[in-house]
C-alpha positions in Angstrom: 0.1 0.0 0.1 1.5 3.3 -0.9 2.1 6.0 1.6 -0.8 8.5 0.3 -3.4 5.4 0.1 -2.2 4.2 4.1 -2.2 8.0 5.3 -5.8 8.2 3.8 -5.2 11.2 2.0 -6.5 9.7 -1.5 -7.6 12.1 -4.2 -11.2 12.7 -5.2 -13.1 9.7 -6.4 -16.6 8.8 -7.9 -17.5 5.3 -7.9 -21.1 4.1 -9.4 -22.7 1.5 -7.0 -25.6 0.4 -8.5 -27.6 2.2 -11.6 -31.4 1.1 -11.8 -34.6 2.7 -13.5 -37.1 3.9 -11.1 -39.6 4.9 -13.2 -41.1 4.2 -17.1 -43.9 5.3 -18.4 -44.9 5.0 -22.1 -48.1 6.3 -23.5 -49.3 5.5 -27.2 -52.7 7.4 -27.1 -53.5 7.1 -30.7 -52.5 3.6 -31.6 -52.8 2.1 -34.1 -53.5 5.0 -36.2 -50.4 7.0 -34.6 -48.2 4.0 -36.4 -48.6 4.7 -40.2 -46.7 7.0 -42.0 -47.1 10.7 -41.1 -46.9 14.0 -43.5 -45.4 16.3 -41.1 -42.6 15.9 -38.9 -43.3 15.3 -35.3 -42.7 17.7 -32.9 -40.6 16.9 -30.0 -40.9 18.2 -26.5 -38.2 17.2 -24.3 -37.8 18.2 -20.3 -34.6 17.0 -18.6 -34.6 17.0 -14.6 -32.0 16.1 -12.0 -32.8 15.0 -8.8 -30.3 14.4 -5.5 -30.7 12.7 -2.2 -28.0 12.4 0.5 -28.2 8.5 1.6 -25.1 8.5 3.7 -22.1 10.7 4.4 -20.6 9.4 1.5 -23.3 8.5 -0.9 -25.5 10.3 -3.0 -28.5 9.0 -5.3 -29.2 11.3 -8.4 -32.2 10.4 -10.5 -32.1 11.7 -14.4 -35.4 12.2 -15.3 -36.0 12.3 -19.3 -39.4 13.1 -20.7 -40.4 13.2 -24.5 -44.0 14.1 -25.8 -44.1 13.5 -30.1 -47.1 15.0 -31.8 -48.3 16.1 -35.2 -50.9 18.3 -35.8 -51.9 18.3 -31.7 -52.3 14.8 -32.0 -50.0 13.2 -29.5 -47.9 10.7 -31.0 -46.3 9.4 -28.1 -45.6 10.3 -24.2 -42.3 8.9 -22.6 -40.4 8.8 -19.3 -37.7 7.4 -17.8 -36.8 8.3 -14.1 -33.1 6.7 -14.3 -31.1 6.3 -11.6 -27.4 5.6 -9.5 -25.9 5.3 -6.3 -22.6 7.1 -6.2 -19.7 7.3 -3.8 -18.5 10.6 -3.7 -14.8 10.8 -1.4 -12.7 13.3 -0.7 -15.2 16.0 -3.7 -13.9 19.7 -1.6 -17.4 21.0 -0.7 -17.2 23.9 -3.3 -17.3 21.3 -5.9 -20.3 18.9 -4.3 -22.7 20.2 -6.4 -21.1 20.4 -9.3 -20.4 16.6 -9.1 -23.4 15.9 -8.0 -25.7 17.6 -10.6 -23.3 18.0 -13.4 -20.6 14.8 -13.4 -23.4 12.4 -12.0 -26.0 12.7 -14.5 -23.3 13.1 -17.3 -22.1 9.3 -16.7 -25.9 7.7 -16.1 -27.0 9.7 -19.1 -26.6 6.9 -22.4 -28.4 4.2 -20.2 -31.1 6.5 -19.7 -30.8 7.4 -23.7 -30.8 3.5 -24.5 -34.2 3.1 -22.3 -36.4 5.9 -24.5 -34.9 4.8 -27.7 -35.9 1.4 -26.9 -39.1 2.1 -25.7 -40.1 4.1 -28.0 -38.8 1.8 -30.9 -40.8 -0.8 -28.8 -44.0 1.2 -29.4 -43.7 1.2 -33.2 -42.1 4.7 -33.7 -38.8 5.0 -34.8 -36.2 4.9 -31.9 -35.8 8.8 -30.3 -32.2 9.7 -30.2 -31.6 12.2 -27.7 -29.0 14.5 -28.6 -26.1 14.4 -25.3 -27.3 17.1 -23.2 -24.8 20.0 -21.9 -25.4 19.4 -18.1 -22.7 22.2 -17.5 -25.1 24.5 -19.4 -28.6 23.2 -17.7 -26.5 23.6 -14.5 -25.6 27.3 -15.0 -29.5 28.2 -16.4 -30.4 26.8 -12.9 -28.4 28.7 -11.2 -29.0 31.9 -12.8 -33.3 31.3 -12.2 -32.4 30.7 -8.5 -30.4 33.9 -8.1 -33.5 35.6 -9.9 -36.1 33.5 -7.9 -33.9 34.9 -4.6 -33.4 38.2 -5.8 -37.3 38.8 -6.7 -38.2 37.6 -3.3 -36.1 40.2 -1.5 -38.1 43.2 -3.5 -40.2 44.8 -1.8 -44.0 44.6 -3.1 
């Protein structure tokens, strides 16, 4: 064992302990009529959310919720949603970096699995597989922080 490992001064560690589907939903409200060729390209509305729950001093559940709704001419084709989660063990992460690791790096690691599940479920529902482009979790994190700061600022203003 190295001196660094034996002295407890190991570097930052991020480990996936387990990963799993927490919730999966697929609705095909207009089948079989919606399964044929369509004249117009469907509009797809995508929603992404990240939830974090502390399980112990070092362990965190990070849940990535991705939902998609497809419609043509205001007629729904499908509604799909997956909540895919993992239990992460974070060791020696500086407190200032903890939030960013939990809402940027952890979701980035589990996104490919959630993406594959949505592609499979839409294909199994009779549609072409929904292939979601990679998500920029850094931008999503920055947008959320700006929104929260604006809400705090607005709440502090006198009426």
